PDB file of N, CA, C and O in Angstrom:
ATOM      1  N   MET A   1     -49.644  26.264  19.890  1.00  0.00           N
ATOM      2  CA  MET A   1     -50.037  24.965  20.360  1.00  0.00           C
ATOM      3  C   MET A   1     -49.097  23.872  19.858  1.00  0.00           C
ATOM      4  O   MET A   1     -48.730  22.970  20.611  1.00  0.00           O
ATOM      5  N   GLY A   2     -48.720  23.952  18.626  1.00  0.00           N
ATOM      6  CA  GLY A   2     -47.855  22.911  18.079  1.00  0.00           C
ATOM      7  C   GLY A   2     -46.426  23.097  18.542  1.00  0.00           C
ATOM      8  O   GLY A   2     -45.868  24.189  18.440  1.00  0.00           O
ATOM      9  N   ARG A   3     -45.852  22.061  19.036  1.00  0.00           N
ATOM     10  CA  ARG A   3     -44.470  22.105  19.485  1.00  0.00           C
ATOM     11  C   ARG A   3     -43.588  21.496  18.411  1.00  0.00           C
ATOM     12  O   ARG A   3     -43.942  20.501  17.778  1.00  0.00           O
ATOM     13  N   THR A   4     -42.466  22.097  18.228  1.00  0.00           N
ATOM     14  CA  THR A   4     -41.497  21.528  17.307  1.00  0.00           C
ATOM     15  C   THR A   4     -40.240  21.185  18.080  1.00  0.00           C
ATOM     16  O   THR A   4     -39.837  21.904  18.994  1.00  0.00           O
ATOM     17  N   CYS A   5     -39.654  20.125  17.716  1.00  0.00           N
ATOM     18  CA  CYS A   5     -38.439  19.656  18.366  1.00  0.00           C
ATOM     19  C   CYS A   5     -37.389  19.442  17.288  1.00  0.00           C
ATOM     20  O   CYS A   5     -37.609  18.690  16.339  1.00  0.00           O
ATOM     21  N   THR A   6     -36.278  20.086  17.433  1.00  0.00           N
ATOM     22  CA  THR A   6     -35.200  19.885  16.476  1.00  0.00           C
ATOM     23  C   THR A   6     -34.046  19.181  17.174  1.00  0.00           C
ATOM     24  O   THR A   6     -33.675  19.510  18.301  1.00  0.00           O
ATOM     25  N   ILE A   7     -33.512  18.236  16.492  1.00  0.00           N
ATOM     26  CA  ILE A   7     -32.368  17.484  17.012  1.00  0.00           C
ATOM     27  C   ILE A   7     -31.214  17.705  16.045  1.00  0.00           C
ATOM     28  O   ILE A   7     -31.311  17.402  14.856  1.00  0.00           O
ATOM     29  N   GLU A   8     -30.147  18.224  16.566  1.00  0.00           N
ATOM     30  CA  GLU A   8     -28.974  18.437  15.736  1.00  0.00           C
ATOM     31  C   GLU A   8     -28.004  17.293  15.969  1.00  0.00           C
ATOM     32  O   GLU A   8     -27.646  16.970  17.101  1.00  0.00           O
ATOM     33  N   VAL A   9     -27.598  16.701  14.884  1.00  0.00           N
ATOM     34  CA  VAL A   9     -26.652  15.590  14.956  1.00  0.00           C
ATOM     35  C   VAL A   9     -25.365  16.046  14.295  1.00  0.00           C
ATOM     36  O   VAL A   9     -25.363  16.507  13.154  1.00  0.00           O
ATOM     37  N   MET A  10     -24.289  15.913  15.018  1.00  0.00           N
ATOM     38  CA  MET A  10     -23.002  16.283  14.453  1.00  0.00           C
ATOM     39  C   MET A  10     -22.242  15.019  14.090  1.00  0.00           C
ATOM     40  O   MET A  10     -22.043  14.138  14.926  1.00  0.00           O
ATOM     41  N   PHE A  11     -21.833  14.941  12.871  1.00  0.00           N
ATOM     42  CA  PHE A  11     -21.047  13.816  12.411  1.00  0.00           C
ATOM     43  C   PHE A  11     -19.588  14.247  12.357  1.00  0.00           C
ATOM     44  O   PHE A  11     -19.229  15.205  11.674  1.00  0.00           O
ATOM     45  N   SER A  12     -18.774  13.529  13.081  1.00  0.00           N
ATOM     46  CA  SER A  12     -17.357  13.840  13.021  1.00  0.00           C
ATOM     47  C   SER A  12     -16.734  13.026  11.897  1.00  0.00           C
ATOM     48  O   SER A  12     -17.156  11.899  11.637  1.00  0.00           O
ATOM     49  N   PRO A  13     -15.746  13.581  11.240  1.00  0.00           N
ATOM     50  CA  PRO A  13     -15.100  12.824  10.168  1.00  0.00           C
ATOM     51  C   PRO A  13     -14.388  11.592  10.728  1.00  0.00           C
ATOM     52  O   PRO A  13     -13.924  11.587  11.868  1.00  0.00           O
ATOM     53  N   ILE A  14     -14.315  10.570   9.912  1.00  0.00           N
ATOM     54  CA  ILE A  14     -13.653   9.330  10.330  1.00  0.00           C
ATOM     55  C   ILE A  14     -12.141   9.554  10.307  1.00  0.00           C
ATOM     56  O   ILE A  14     -11.586   9.979   9.293  1.00  0.00           O
ATOM     57  N   PRO A  15     -11.481   9.267  11.424  1.00  0.00           N
ATOM     58  CA  PRO A  15     -10.022   9.462  11.449  1.00  0.00           C
ATOM     59  C   PRO A  15      -9.327   8.521  10.466  1.00  0.00           C
ATOM     60  O   PRO A  15      -9.771   7.391  10.264  1.00  0.00           O
ATOM     61  N   PRO A  16      -8.245   8.987   9.862  1.00  0.00           N
ATOM     62  CA  PRO A  16      -7.511   8.154   8.905  1.00  0.00           C
ATOM     63  C   PRO A  16      -7.004   6.844   9.505  1.00  0.00           C
ATOM     64  O   PRO A  16      -6.865   5.850   8.792  1.00  0.00           O
ATOM     65  N   GLN A  17      -6.725   6.834  10.825  1.00  0.00           N
ATOM     66  CA  GLN A  17      -6.241   5.607  11.457  1.00  0.00           C
ATOM     67  C   GLN A  17      -7.304   4.518  11.392  1.00  0.00           C
ATOM     68  O   GLN A  17      -6.981   3.351  11.171  1.00  0.00           O
ATOM     69  N   ARG A  18      -8.562   4.886  11.582  1.00  0.00           N
ATOM     70  CA  ARG A  18      -9.633   3.887  11.530  1.00  0.00           C
ATOM     71  C   ARG A  18      -9.824   3.362  10.118  1.00  0.00           C
ATOM     72  O   ARG A  18     -10.089   2.176   9.922  1.00  0.00           O
ATOM     73  N   ILE A  19      -9.689   4.241   9.135  1.00  0.00           N
ATOM     74  CA  ILE A  19      -9.820   3.811   7.743  1.00  0.00           C
ATOM     75  C   ILE A  19      -8.701   2.843   7.398  1.00  0.00           C
ATOM     76  O   ILE A  19      -8.938   1.811   6.771  1.00  0.00           O
ATOM     77  N   SER A  20      -7.481   3.177   7.809  1.00  0.00           N
ATOM     78  CA  SER A  20      -6.342   2.297   7.553  1.00  0.00           C
ATOM     79  C   SER A  20      -6.523   0.950   8.249  1.00  0.00           C
ATOM     80  O   SER A  20      -6.257  -0.100   7.662  1.00  0.00           O
ATOM     81  N   ALA A  21      -6.974   0.985   9.494  1.00  0.00           N
ATOM     82  CA  ALA A  21      -7.181  -0.259  10.235  1.00  0.00           C
ATOM     83  C   ALA A  21      -8.277  -1.096   9.587  1.00  0.00           C
ATOM     84  O   ALA A  21      -8.173  -2.322   9.549  1.00  0.00           O
ATOM     85  N   ALA A  22      -9.322  -0.457   9.080  1.00  0.00           N
ATOM     86  CA  ALA A  22     -10.397  -1.194   8.407  1.00  0.00           C
ATOM     87  C   ALA A  22      -9.886  -1.835   7.124  1.00  0.00           C
ATOM     88  O   ALA A  22     -10.239  -2.973   6.814  1.00  0.00           O
ATOM     89  N   LEU A  23      -9.060  -1.115   6.378  1.00  0.00           N
ATOM     90  CA  LEU A  23      -8.495  -1.685   5.150  1.00  0.00           C
ATOM     91  C   LEU A  23      -7.564  -2.855   5.449  1.00  0.00           C
ATOM     92  O   LEU A  23      -7.595  -3.872   4.757  1.00  0.00           O
ATOM     93  N   VAL A  24      -6.743  -2.708   6.472  1.00  0.00           N
ATOM     94  CA  VAL A  24      -5.845  -3.808   6.850  1.00  0.00           C
ATOM     95  C   VAL A  24      -6.660  -5.009   7.308  1.00  0.00           C
ATOM     96  O   VAL A  24      -6.351  -6.146   6.951  1.00  0.00           O
ATOM     97  N   GLY A  25      -7.704  -4.758   8.101  1.00  0.00           N
ATOM     98  CA  GLY A  25      -8.564  -5.852   8.543  1.00  0.00           C
ATOM     99  C   GLY A  25      -9.238  -6.549   7.377  1.00  0.00           C
ATOM    100  O   GLY A  25      -9.359  -7.774   7.368  1.00  0.00           O
ATOM    101  N   ALA A  26      -9.677  -5.775   6.390  1.00  0.00           N
ATOM    102  CA  ALA A  26     -10.309  -6.369   5.210  1.00  0.00           C
ATOM    103  C   ALA A  26      -9.306  -7.201   4.421  1.00  0.00           C
ATOM    104  O   ALA A  26      -9.645  -8.275   3.925  1.00  0.00           O
ATOM    105  N   LEU A  27      -8.080  -6.714   4.303  1.00  0.00           N
ATOM    106  CA  LEU A  27      -7.060  -7.484   3.582  1.00  0.00           C
ATOM    107  C   LEU A  27      -6.718  -8.779   4.304  1.00  0.00           C
ATOM    108  O   LEU A  27      -6.566  -9.823   3.668  1.00  0.00           O
ATOM    109  N   VAL A  28      -6.597  -8.722   5.616  1.00  0.00           N
ATOM    110  CA  VAL A  28      -6.305  -9.931   6.393  1.00  0.00           C
ATOM    111  C   VAL A  28      -7.466 -10.915   6.280  1.00  0.00           C
ATOM    112  O   VAL A  28      -7.249 -12.117   6.124  1.00  0.00           O
ATOM    113  N   GLY A  29      -8.692 -10.413   6.358  1.00  0.00           N
ATOM    114  CA  GLY A  29      -9.864 -11.276   6.207  1.00  0.00           C
ATOM    115  C   GLY A  29      -9.937 -11.910   4.833  1.00  0.00           C
ATOM    116  O   GLY A  29     -10.287 -13.083   4.700  1.00  0.00           O
ATOM    117  N   THR A  30      -9.608 -11.137   3.814  1.00  0.00           N
ATOM    118  CA  THR A  30      -9.604 -11.677   2.451  1.00  0.00           C
ATOM    119  C   THR A  30      -8.551 -12.767   2.305  1.00  0.00           C
ATOM    120  O   THR A  30      -8.801 -13.803   1.689  1.00  0.00           O
ATOM    121  N   ALA A  31      -7.385 -12.531   2.870  1.00  0.00           N
ATOM    122  CA  ALA A  31      -6.328 -13.551   2.812  1.00  0.00           C
ATOM    123  C   ALA A  31      -6.766 -14.826   3.523  1.00  0.00           C
ATOM    124  O   ALA A  31      -6.506 -15.928   3.042  1.00  0.00           O
ATOM    125  N   ALA A  32      -7.428 -14.678   4.663  1.00  0.00           N
ATOM    126  CA  ALA A  32      -7.920 -15.862   5.377  1.00  0.00           C
ATOM    127  C   ALA A  32      -8.965 -16.595   4.552  1.00  0.00           C
ATOM    128  O   ALA A  32      -8.980 -17.825   4.521  1.00  0.00           O
ATOM    129  N   GLY A  33      -9.830 -15.859   3.891  1.00  0.00           N
ATOM    130  CA  GLY A  33     -10.847 -16.485   3.045  1.00  0.00           C
ATOM    131  C   GLY A  33     -10.238 -17.217   1.863  1.00  0.00           C
ATOM    132  O   GLY A  33     -10.676 -18.312   1.508  1.00  0.00           O
ATOM    133  N   ILE A  34      -9.233 -16.616   1.258  1.00  0.00           N
ATOM    134  CA  ILE A  34      -8.560 -17.270   0.126  1.00  0.00           C
ATOM    135  C   ILE A  34      -7.878 -18.547   0.596  1.00  0.00           C
ATOM    136  O   ILE A  34      -7.918 -19.562  -0.099  1.00  0.00           O
ATOM    137  N   LEU A  35      -7.253 -18.505   1.767  1.00  0.00           N
ATOM    138  CA  LEU A  35      -6.634 -19.719   2.309  1.00  0.00           C
ATOM    139  C   LEU A  35      -7.679 -20.794   2.574  1.00  0.00           C
ATOM    140  O   LEU A  35      -7.429 -21.977   2.345  1.00  0.00           O
ATOM    141  N   LEU A  36      -8.848 -20.383   3.054  1.00  0.00           N
ATOM    142  CA  LEU A  36      -9.926 -21.338   3.308  1.00  0.00           C
ATOM    143  C   LEU A  36     -10.379 -22.013   2.016  1.00  0.00           C
ATOM    144  O   LEU A  36     -10.548 -23.231   1.975  1.00  0.00           O
ATOM    145  N   VAL A  37     -10.574 -21.227   0.970  1.00  0.00           N
ATOM    146  CA  VAL A  37     -10.992 -21.790  -0.317  1.00  0.00           C
ATOM    147  C   VAL A  37      -9.892 -22.675  -0.891  1.00  0.00           C
ATOM    148  O   VAL A  37     -10.180 -23.738  -1.442  1.00  0.00           O
ATOM    149  N   THR A  38      -8.647 -22.254  -0.771  1.00  0.00           N
ATOM    150  CA  THR A  38      -7.530 -23.056  -1.269  1.00  0.00           C
ATOM    151  C   THR A  38      -7.424 -24.376  -0.517  1.00  0.00           C
ATOM    152  O   THR A  38      -7.208 -25.425  -1.125  1.00  0.00           O
ATOM    153  N   ALA A  39      -7.576 -24.326   0.804  1.00  0.00           N
ATOM    154  CA  ALA A  39      -7.515 -25.554   1.600  1.00  0.00           C
ATOM    155  C   ALA A  39      -8.658 -26.495   1.233  1.00  0.00           C
ATOM    156  O   ALA A  39      -8.464 -27.708   1.155  1.00  0.00           O
ATOM    157  N   ALA A  40      -9.844 -25.945   1.009  1.00  0.00           N
ATOM    158  CA  ALA A  40     -10.976 -26.790   0.617  1.00  0.00           C
ATOM    159  C   ALA A  40     -10.716 -27.440  -0.737  1.00  0.00           C
ATOM    160  O   ALA A  40     -11.044 -28.609  -0.938  1.00  0.00           O
ATOM    161  N   GLY A  41     -10.130 -26.691  -1.661  1.00  0.00           N
ATOM    162  CA  GLY A  41      -9.798 -27.262  -2.966  1.00  0.00           C
ATOM    163  C   GLY A  41      -8.712 -28.308  -2.877  1.00  0.00           C
ATOM    164  O   GLY A  41      -8.737 -29.297  -3.610  1.00  0.00           O
ATOM    165  N   THR A  42      -7.749 -28.102  -1.979  1.00  0.00           N
ATOM    166  CA  THR A  42      -6.659 -29.060  -1.791  1.00  0.00           C
ATOM    167  C   THR A  42      -7.185 -30.371  -1.215  1.00  0.00           C
ATOM    168  O   THR A  42      -6.691 -31.447  -1.552  1.00  0.00           O
ATOM    169  N   LEU A  43      -8.178 -30.277  -0.353  1.00  0.00           N
ATOM    170  CA  LEU A  43      -8.747 -31.474   0.252  1.00  0.00           C
ATOM    171  C   LEU A  43      -9.779 -32.142  -0.651  1.00  0.00           C
ATOM    172  O   LEU A  43     -10.551 -32.993  -0.208  1.00  0.00           O
ATOM    173  N   SER A  44      -9.782 -31.751  -1.911  1.00  0.00           N
ATOM    174  CA  SER A  44     -10.679 -32.319  -2.924  1.00  0.00           C
ATOM    175  C   SER A  44     -12.158 -32.130  -2.586  1.00  0.00           C
ATOM    176  O   SER A  44     -13.001 -32.945  -2.961  1.00  0.00           O
ATOM    177  N   ILE A  45     -12.456 -31.056  -1.879  1.00  0.00           N
ATOM    178  CA  ILE A  45     -13.845 -30.718  -1.616  1.00  0.00           C
ATOM    179  C   ILE A  45     -14.308 -29.828  -2.763  1.00  0.00           C
ATOM    180  O   ILE A  45     -13.645 -28.848  -3.104  1.00  0.00           O
ATOM    181  N   THR A  46     -15.429 -30.165  -3.345  1.00  0.00           N
ATOM    182  CA  THR A  46     -15.947 -29.360  -4.442  1.00  0.00           C
ATOM    183  C   THR A  46     -16.365 -27.998  -3.901  1.00  0.00           C
ATOM    184  O   THR A  46     -17.204 -27.902  -3.006  1.00  0.00           O
ATOM    185  N   VAL A  47     -15.777 -26.969  -4.448  1.00  0.00           N
ATOM    186  CA  VAL A  47     -16.037 -25.612  -3.996  1.00  0.00           C
ATOM    187  C   VAL A  47     -16.900 -24.919  -5.034  1.00  0.00           C
ATOM    188  O   VAL A  47     -16.480 -24.719  -6.174  1.00  0.00           O
ATOM    189  N   SER A  48     -18.110 -24.554  -4.631  1.00  0.00           N
ATOM    190  CA  SER A  48     -18.987 -23.836  -5.556  1.00  0.00           C
ATOM    191  C   SER A  48     -18.615 -22.356  -5.550  1.00  0.00           C
ATOM    192  O   SER A  48     -17.894 -21.881  -4.672  1.00  0.00           O
ATOM    193  N   GLY A  49     -19.114 -21.654  -6.534  1.00  0.00           N
ATOM    194  CA  GLY A  49     -18.853 -20.226  -6.621  1.00  0.00           C
ATOM    195  C   GLY A  49     -19.431 -19.466  -5.440  1.00  0.00           C
ATOM    196  O   GLY A  49     -18.819 -18.515  -4.954  1.00  0.00           O
ATOM    197  N   LEU A  50     -20.604 -19.876  -4.974  1.00  0.00           N
ATOM    198  CA  LEU A  50     -21.230 -19.217  -3.834  1.00  0.00           C
ATOM    199  C   LEU A  50     -20.402 -19.419  -2.578  1.00  0.00           C
ATOM    200  O   LEU A  50     -20.192 -18.478  -1.812  1.00  0.00           O
ATOM    201  N   PHE A  51     -19.933 -20.634  -2.362  1.00  0.00           N
ATOM    202  CA  PHE A  51     -19.086 -20.898  -1.196  1.00  0.00           C
ATOM    203  C   PHE A  51     -17.812 -20.069  -1.258  1.00  0.00           C
ATOM    204  O   PHE A  51     -17.396 -19.487  -0.256  1.00  0.00           O
ATOM    205  N   ALA A  52     -17.200 -20.014  -2.419  1.00  0.00           N
ATOM    206  CA  ALA A  52     -15.961 -19.253  -2.570  1.00  0.00           C
ATOM    207  C   ALA A  52     -16.210 -17.769  -2.299  1.00  0.00           C
ATOM    208  O   ALA A  52     -15.416 -17.111  -1.627  1.00  0.00           O
ATOM    209  N   ALA A  53     -17.314 -17.254  -2.827  1.00  0.00           N
ATOM    210  CA  ALA A  53     -17.629 -15.831  -2.618  1.00  0.00           C
ATOM    211  C   ALA A  53     -17.886 -15.540  -1.147  1.00  0.00           C
ATOM    212  O   ALA A  53     -17.398 -14.543  -0.614  1.00  0.00           O
ATOM    213  N   LEU A  54     -18.653 -16.408  -0.488  1.00  0.00           N
ATOM    214  CA  LEU A  54     -18.934 -16.202   0.931  1.00  0.00           C
ATOM    215  C   LEU A  54     -17.684 -16.383   1.782  1.00  0.00           C
ATOM    216  O   LEU A  54     -17.468 -15.643   2.742  1.00  0.00           O
ATOM    217  N   ALA A  55     -16.855 -17.377   1.426  1.00  0.00           N
ATOM    218  CA  ALA A  55     -15.657 -17.664   2.204  1.00  0.00           C
ATOM    219  C   ALA A  55     -14.639 -16.537   2.110  1.00  0.00           C
ATOM    220  O   ALA A  55     -13.801 -16.385   2.999  1.00  0.00           O
ATOM    221  N   ILE A  56     -14.698 -15.754   1.057  1.00  0.00           N
ATOM    222  CA  ILE A  56     -13.773 -14.633   0.924  1.00  0.00           C
ATOM    223  C   ILE A  56     -14.410 -13.338   1.436  1.00  0.00           C
ATOM    224  O   ILE A  56     -13.743 -12.530   2.082  1.00  0.00           O
ATOM    225  N   THR A  57     -15.693 -13.144   1.150  1.00  0.00           N
ATOM    226  CA  THR A  57     -16.363 -11.888   1.499  1.00  0.00           C
ATOM    227  C   THR A  57     -16.621 -11.748   2.993  1.00  0.00           C
ATOM    228  O   THR A  57     -16.370 -10.686   3.563  1.00  0.00           O
ATOM    229  N   LEU A  58     -17.117 -12.800   3.635  1.00  0.00           N
ATOM    230  CA  LEU A  58     -17.459 -12.690   5.051  1.00  0.00           C
ATOM    231  C   LEU A  58     -16.252 -12.411   5.947  1.00  0.00           C
ATOM    232  O   LEU A  58     -16.340 -11.542   6.814  1.00  0.00           O
ATOM    233  N   PRO A  59     -15.124 -13.115   5.773  1.00  0.00           N
ATOM    234  CA  PRO A  59     -13.960 -12.751   6.600  1.00  0.00           C
ATOM    235  C   PRO A  59     -13.440 -11.337   6.301  1.00  0.00           C
ATOM    236  O   PRO A  59     -12.960 -10.646   7.200  1.00  0.00           O
ATOM    237  N   ALA A  60     -13.538 -10.916   5.044  1.00  0.00           N
ATOM    238  CA  ALA A  60     -13.100  -9.562   4.700  1.00  0.00           C
ATOM    239  C   ALA A  60     -13.977  -8.527   5.385  1.00  0.00           C
ATOM    240  O   ALA A  60     -13.478  -7.530   5.909  1.00  0.00           O
ATOM    241  N   LEU A  61     -15.292  -8.763   5.382  1.00  0.00           N
ATOM    242  CA  LEU A  61     -16.219  -7.848   6.034  1.00  0.00           C
ATOM    243  C   LEU A  61     -15.986  -7.825   7.544  1.00  0.00           C
ATOM    244  O   LEU A  61     -15.964  -6.761   8.163  1.00  0.00           O
ATOM    245  N   ALA A  62     -15.813  -9.007   8.126  1.00  0.00           N
ATOM    246  CA  ALA A  62     -15.559  -9.088   9.568  1.00  0.00           C
ATOM    247  C   ALA A  62     -14.249  -8.391   9.924  1.00  0.00           C
ATOM    248  O   ALA A  62     -14.174  -7.686  10.930  1.00  0.00           O
ATOM    249  N   GLY A  63     -13.235  -8.582   9.115  1.00  0.00           N
ATOM    250  CA  GLY A  63     -11.958  -7.918   9.364  1.00  0.00           C
ATOM    251  C   GLY A  63     -12.062  -6.413   9.273  1.00  0.00           C
ATOM    252  O   GLY A  63     -11.438  -5.697  10.056  1.00  0.00           O
ATOM    253  N   ALA A  64     -12.846  -5.925   8.323  1.00  0.00           N
ATOM    254  CA  ALA A  64     -13.033  -4.481   8.190  1.00  0.00           C
ATOM    255  C   ALA A  64     -13.774  -3.910   9.398  1.00  0.00           C
ATOM    256  O   ALA A  64     -13.438  -2.832   9.888  1.00  0.00           O
ATOM    257  N   VAL A  65     -14.779  -4.639   9.869  1.00  0.00           N
ATOM    258  CA  VAL A  65     -15.537  -4.172  11.034  1.00  0.00           C
ATOM    259  C   VAL A  65     -14.649  -4.151  12.265  1.00  0.00           C
ATOM    260  O   VAL A  65     -14.641  -3.171  13.011  1.00  0.00           O
ATOM    261  N   VAL A  66     -13.909  -5.213  12.480  1.00  0.00           N
ATOM    262  CA  VAL A  66     -13.016  -5.263  13.647  1.00  0.00           C
ATOM    263  C   VAL A  66     -11.959  -4.172  13.536  1.00  0.00           C
ATOM    264  O   VAL A  66     -11.638  -3.509  14.522  1.00  0.00           O
ATOM    265  N   GLY A  67     -11.424  -3.987  12.348  1.00  0.00           N
ATOM    266  CA  GLY A  67     -10.417  -2.949  12.167  1.00  0.00           C
ATOM    267  C   GLY A  67     -10.961  -1.558  12.422  1.00  0.00           C
ATOM    268  O   GLY A  67     -10.247  -0.701  12.942  1.00  0.00           O
ATOM    269  N   ALA A  68     -12.217  -1.320  12.063  1.00  0.00           N
ATOM    270  CA  ALA A  68     -12.814   0.003  12.269  1.00  0.00           C
ATOM    271  C   ALA A  68     -13.216   0.219  13.718  1.00  0.00           C
ATOM    272  O   ALA A  68     -13.162   1.343  14.217  1.00  0.00           O
ATOM    273  N   VAL A  69     -13.619  -0.849  14.400  1.00  0.00           N
ATOM    274  CA  VAL A  69     -14.119  -0.710  15.770  1.00  0.00           C
ATOM    275  C   VAL A  69     -12.981  -0.611  16.774  1.00  0.00           C
ATOM    276  O   VAL A  69     -13.025   0.212  17.689  1.00  0.00           O
ATOM    277  N   VAL A  70     -11.971  -1.439  16.608  1.00  0.00           N
ATOM    278  CA  VAL A  70     -10.857  -1.448  17.551  1.00  0.00           C
ATOM    279  C   VAL A  70      -9.988  -0.223  17.292  1.00  0.00           C
ATOM    280  O   VAL A  70      -9.496  -0.020  16.182  1.00  0.00           O
ATOM    281  N   THR A  71      -9.810   0.576  18.311  1.00  0.00           N
ATOM    282  CA  THR A  71      -9.028   1.795  18.171  1.00  0.00           C
ATOM    283  C   THR A  71      -7.542   1.465  18.152  1.00  0.00           C
ATOM    284  O   THR A  71      -7.038   0.841  19.085  1.00  0.00           O
ATOM    285  N   PRO A  72      -6.837   1.873  17.107  1.00  0.00           N
ATOM    286  CA  PRO A  72      -5.400   1.595  17.050  1.00  0.00           C
ATOM    287  C   PRO A  72      -4.645   2.311  18.165  1.00  0.00           C
ATOM    288  O   PRO A  72      -4.971   3.441  18.528  1.00  0.00           O
ATOM    289  N   GLY A  73      -3.644   1.644  18.695  1.00  0.00           N
ATOM    290  CA  GLY A  73      -2.785   2.264  19.692  1.00  0.00           C
ATOM    291  C   GLY A  73      -3.334   2.258  21.100  1.00  0.00           C
ATOM    292  O   GLY A  73      -2.893   3.046  21.936  1.00  0.00           O
ATOM    293  N   THR A  74      -4.283   1.392  21.379  1.00  0.00           N
ATOM    294  CA  THR A  74      -4.831   1.341  22.740  1.00  0.00           C
ATOM    295  C   THR A  74      -4.587  -0.024  23.359  1.00  0.00           C
ATOM    296  O   THR A  74      -5.515  -0.673  23.841  1.00  0.00           O
ATOM    297  N   THR A  75      -3.348  -0.450  23.345  1.00  0.00           N
ATOM    298  CA  THR A  75      -3.033  -1.730  23.971  1.00  0.00           C
ATOM    299  C   THR A  75      -2.855  -1.524  25.459  1.00  0.00           C
ATOM    300  O   THR A  75      -2.457  -0.446  25.901  1.00  0.00           O
ATOM    301  N   HIS A  76      -3.145  -2.537  26.221  1.00  0.00           N
ATOM    302  CA  HIS A  76      -3.064  -2.447  27.677  1.00  0.00           C
ATOM    303  C   HIS A  76      -2.066  -3.458  28.212  1.00  0.00           C
ATOM    304  O   HIS A  76      -2.340  -4.145  29.196  1.00  0.00           O
ATOM    305  N   SER A  77      -0.933  -3.549  27.580  1.00  0.00           N
ATOM    306  CA  SER A  77       0.066  -4.490  28.073  1.00  0.00           C
ATOM    307  C   SER A  77       0.866  -3.828  29.207  1.00  0.00           C
ATOM    308  O   SER A  77       1.193  -2.642  29.154  1.00  0.00           O
ATOM    309  N   LYS A  78       1.162  -4.623  30.214  1.00  0.00           N
ATOM    310  CA  LYS A  78       1.916  -4.112  31.356  1.00  0.00           C
ATOM    311  C   LYS A  78       3.393  -4.460  31.182  1.00  0.00           C
ATOM    312  O   LYS A  78       3.747  -5.617  30.954  1.00  0.00           O
ATOM    313  N   SER A  79       4.220  -3.476  31.290  1.00  0.00           N
ATOM    314  CA  SER A  79       5.657  -3.736  31.212  1.00  0.00           C
ATOM    315  C   SER A  79       6.188  -4.024  32.607  1.00  0.00           C
ATOM    316  O   SER A  79       5.706  -3.474  33.597  1.00  0.00           O
ATOM    317  N   ARG A  80       7.178  -4.887  32.669  1.00  0.00           N
ATOM    318  CA  ARG A  80       7.724  -5.263  33.971  1.00  0.00           C
ATOM    319  C   ARG A  80       8.921  -4.450  34.319  1.00  0.00           C
ATOM    320  O   ARG A  80       9.506  -4.638  35.386  1.00  0.00           O
TER     321      ARG A  80
END
């Protein structure tokens, strides 16, 4: 009477290209965040520790996500 249902999930390993792209994206995001904090300090805006942490962490996280999601080597440029 009792039915059982099994679902098999296969996890494929993450390709090294995606890991590299995620790391590059995180580095670019971190650099953008550091520039943002530096620019705010240059403009004599009081920068709190929380703002500095968010300004560096959020772009780094976004860069890592974009780097992991966008598949390297799939450009669609048309040559003439």
